C-alpha positions in Angstrom: -1.5 20.8 -59.4 -3.6 18.0 -57.8 -6.8 19.1 -56.1 -6.7 20.6 -52.6 -8.8 17.7 -51.3 -6.3 15.1 -52.6 -3.3 17.0 -51.2 -5.1 17.4 -47.9 -5.7 13.7 -47.7 -2.1 13.0 -48.7 -0.8 15.4 -46.0 -3.1 13.8 -43.4 -1.8 10.3 -44.3 1.8 11.5 -44.2 1.3 13.1 -40.7 -0.3 9.8 -39.5 2.8 8.0 -40.8 5.0 10.4 -38.7 2.8 9.8 -35.6 3.0 6.0 -36.1 6.8 6.1 -36.4 7.1 8.3 -33.3 4.8 6.1 -31.3 6.8 3.0 -32.2 10.2 4.6 -31.4 9.1 6.3 -28.2 7.2 3.3 -26.7 10.0 0.9 -27.7 12.2 3.0 -25.5 9.7 3.7 -22.7 9.1 0.0 -22.2 12.7 -0.5 -21.2 11.7 1.1 -17.9 12.0 -1.1 -14.8 8.6 -2.7 -14.5 8.0 -6.3 -13.5 5.3 -7.3 -15.9 6.4 -5.1 -18.8 9.9 -6.5 -18.6 8.6 -10.0 -18.3 6.2 -9.7 -21.2 8.2 -7.7 -23.7 11.7 -9.0 -24.5 14.5 -6.9 -25.9 14.0 -8.5 -29.3 10.3 -7.4 -29.3 11.2 -3.9 -28.4 14.0 -3.8 -30.9 11.6 -5.0 -33.6 9.2 -2.1 -32.7 12.1 0.3 -32.8 13.2 -0.9 -36.3 9.7 -0.6 -37.6 9.4 2.9 -36.2 12.7 4.0 -37.7 11.6 2.7 -41.1 8.4 4.8 -40.9 10.3 7.9 -39.9 12.8 7.6 -42.7 9.9 7.2 -45.1 8.3 10.4 -43.7 11.5 12.4 -44.1 11.8 11.2 -47.7 8.1 12.0 -48.4 8.7 15.7 -47.7 11.4 15.9 -50.3 9.4 13.9 -52.8 6.2 16.0 -52.6 7.9 19.4 -52.9 9.4 18.5 -56.2 8.2 20.4 -59.3 4.9 19.1 -60.8 6.6 17.2 -63.7 9.0 15.4 -61.4 7.4 12.3 -60.1 10.4 10.1 -59.6 10.6 10.9 -55.9 7.0 9.9 -55.4 7.6 6.6 -57.1 10.5 5.9 -54.8 8.3 6.9 -51.9 5.8 4.2 -52.8 8.6 1.6 -53.0 9.6 2.7 -49.5 6.0 2.3 -48.3 6.1 -1.2 -49.7 9.2 -1.9 -47.6 7.4 -0.4 -44.6 4.4 -2.6 -45.2 6.6 -5.7 -45.3 8.5 -4.7 -42.1 5.2 -4.1 -40.3 3.7 -7.4 -41.5 6.8 -9.3 -40.4 6.9 -7.7 -36.9 3.2 -7.9 -36.3 3.0 -11.5 -37.5 5.9 -12.7 -35.4 4.3 -11.1 -32.3 0.9 -12.6 -33.2 2.3 -16.1 -33.5 4.1 -15.7 -30.2 0.9 -14.6 -28.6 -0.9 -17.7 -29.7 1.2 -20.0 -27.5 1.7 -17.8 -24.5 1.4 -20.5 -21.9 4.3 -22.5 -23.3 6.3 -19.5 -24.5 6.2 -17.7 -21.2 7.0 -20.9 -19.3 10.4 -20.6 -21.0 10.6 -16.9 -20.0 9.6 -17.8 -16.4 12.2 -20.6 -16.2 14.9 -18.3 -17.6 14.1 -15.5 -15.2 16.2 -14.9 -12.1 15.1 -16.4 -8.8 14.4 -12.9 -7.5 12.0 -12.2 -10.5 10.2 -15.5 -10.1 9.7 -14.8 -6.3 8.4 -11.3 -7.1 5.9 -12.7 -9.7 4.8 -15.3 -7.2 4.3 -12.7 -4.5 2.4 -10.4 -6.8 -0.1 -13.0 -7.9 0.0 -15.2 -4.8 0.9 -18.3 -6.8 3.6 -20.9 -6.7 5.3 -22.2 -9.9 4.0 -22.1 -13.5 2.2 -25.3 -14.0 3.4 -27.5 -11.2 5.3 -26.6 -8.0 8.0 -29.2 -8.2 9.8 -27.9 -11.3 9.2 -24.1 -11.6 8.4 -22.9 -8.0 10.9 -20.6 -6.4 10.8 -20.9 -2.7 10.8 -17.6 -0.8 8.3 -14.9 0.0 4.7 -16.1 -0.6 5.9 -19.6 -1.5 7.7 -20.3 1.7 8.2 -24.1 1.1 7.1 -27.1 -0.9 4.4 -28.1 1.6 2.7 -24.7 1.3 3.0 -24.8 -2.5 1.4 -28.2 -2.6 -1.4 -27.1 -0.3 -2.6 -24.7 -3.0 -3.2 -27.5 -5.5 -6.9 -28.1 -6.3 -7.4 -31.7 -7.7 -10.3 -30.4 -9.8 -8.3 -27.4 -11.2 -4.6 -27.9 -11.8 -4.2 -24.1 -12.4 -5.3 -23.1 -9.0 -2.5 -21.4 -7.1 -0.3 -21.5 -10.2 1.1 -18.4 -12.0 0.2 -19.4 -15.6 -3.4 -18.1 -15.4 -2.9 -14.6 -13.9 0.4 -13.9 -15.7 -0.8 -14.9 -19.2 -3.9 -12.7 -18.6 -1.7 -9.7 -18.4 0.7 -10.8 -21.1 -2.2 -11.3 -23.5 -3.5 -7.8 -22.9 -0.1 -6.3 -23.3 0.8 -8.1 -26.5 -2.6 -7.6 -28.2 -3.5 -4.0 -27.0 -0.1 -2.4 -26.6 2.0 -4.0 -29.4 0.4 -6.3 -31.9 -2.9 -4.5 -32.7 -1.3 -1.0 -33.0 1.4 -2.4 -35.3 -1.1 -4.0 -37.6 -3.2 -0.8 -37.4 -0.3 1.2 -38.8 -0.6 -0.9 -41.9 -3.8 1.1 -42.7 -1.7 4.3 -42.5 0.9 2.9 -44.9 -1.7 1.7 -47.4 -3.6 5.1 -47.2 -0.4 7.0 -48.0 0.5 4.6 -50.8 -2.8 5.0 -52.5 -2.8 8.8 -52.0 0.7 9.0 -53.5 -0.5 6.9 -56.5 -3.3 9.4 -57.1 -0.9 12.4 -56.8 1.4 10.8 -59.3 -1.4 10.0 -61.7 -2.8 13.6 -61.4 0.5 15.2 -62.0 1.2 13.0 -65.0 -2.2 13.9 -66.5 -1.6 17.6 -66.0 1.8 17.5 -67.6 0.4 15.6 -70.6 -2.3 18.2 -71.1 0.3 21.0 -70.8 2.3 19.4 -73.6 -0.8 18.9 -75.8 -1.7 22.5 -75.1 1.8 23.7 -76.0 1.6 21.9 -79.4 -1.7 23.7 -80.0 -0.1 27.0 -79.5 -1.3 27.5 -76.0 -4.9 27.9 -77.2 -6.2 25.2 -74.8 -9.2 23.0 -75.4 -12.2 24.9 -76.7 
């Protein structure tokens, strides 16, 4: 059998994989809750991507239990486990990278989200941040609430700072925090868990193969061992 230290590290990495999968699945569901900025920042496609990644990790965890409890000479399950971990790594890389690229152009990307939002949502955002419109009031402002009319919206304009009184600054400050600290960074962080379990599984496979080879050599020597 592989050493207790190796198996302890393998078990720790496997539990971390379970935790990562649960976090992705649970938070992908929790973030469907009615919340103005969460709903504005995280689209259904983003949440679905997180859910898919979480399901992949959980499936891999379930398979890992069956693979590790096989007899010492059976390593096929562990080999398949590592292939599943490769798939997990690819899924995590794709999801994380797509979100990362989206976060690089938040001002223009969330302009489209702002324009596609309902009038009630735009008014709620404008009321929350005391701003009118995204970049300019004449194309994205929604009159009502804080932004009562065009005259008031124009009065917020600062000739020296075109973002004054506009929603782009305060909104993207929140979306940037949400994307980086709630979604993108944790997803990339889970790559370390997948890699750790992959390497630990490789070590377990190697150790089991060595032990089986020595057993066969010992058997040929009549069970006398190496003296």
